[in-house]
N, C-alpha and C positions, 0 to 999 in steps of 0.2 A: 504495501499500500504505498503510494506516495506523500508527500506533507499534505497537499490539498487534498486529498481524498480522507487523511486523518483528519485535518480540520472541518471538512464540511461533515465527517460522520460525527466528531464532539458536538458541532453546532446544533445537529439535529436533535440533541437531547435538552435543549432549552425549549421548555415549553410557549404556547401560545402566553401570551400577557406577562413573559418577562423578557429580559434583556439580559447580554455578558457586552462585556468590554472586550476590546481590542486584547489588551494587555492577559485579561482572564483567560482567555481561549489560545492565547501563545501558550501560556502556562500549562493550560491543561494538555496540551500535547508534547509538554516538553520543551519549549523556546524558551529560551529567557532573551528579555527584551526584544521580543519577537512581533509585538504589536504592529510595527509598521508593514512586517511581512504577511501579517494576517489581513492587514488593510487591501493589501496589491492583491491578494487571493479573493478577497471578498469582490471587490471591483471586478474580477473576471468569472466570477461565478456563472456557469451553464446554465444553470438550473434554479433561477432564481423563487420560482413557483415552488419548488421541493426543497431546497435548502434556504432557510431564512435567514438569510443574509442580513436583513432589515434588523434585525434581532442585536445587532454587533453595534455598539457605540462608544463614545470616548468615555475615558475615566474618569474626567470632569463632569458627565452627565450631558456635554454635547452629544447630539443625534450622528455628528459626522456626516461624510459623505456617502453618496449612493449614487449607483450607476445610469441611474435612471432620474435624478435629481432629490435633493433635501427634501422638498414639498411632497413628492413620492412617498418616502421613508417615514414621514412625517404621518402623514395619514395612515399608512400601513400598519403603524404603531398606535396611532388614536384608534384604529378600528381593533383594534385587539386589545383594548383598556388601558391601554398606557397614556395619563396623563403628560403631556407637553406643554411648556410656556417657552415664549421666547427661544425656540430650539433645543431647550435643554429639558430632559428628562425629571419631573418633579417626583419626587419622594424616591431619589434615584436606590437608596439602601433597600427599600421593600421590594423593588421591582429587580432587582440583580439575581440571578441565576447562578448559585454555586455548584460548580462540577465538584 
């Protein structure tokens, strides 16, 4: 299994209505300081409907980038019940999924 597959497989554990951070996802697959690598892999996700890359946000709570635009990412997260204000996840600690 290559790195992309490991990351996508791990991301599938994050349930609807919760998020993870780029850094937490990197750590979960054994990458130290791998948040940028995770970001690049999320950006190339060939199956965005199946692999929920919209559930990966920045550790600061900012929703971060999305290949289809941040407004689409924000809408998808809102549709899953995640509260966002000014581009940031509200109540971040209670929304983060821990691997």
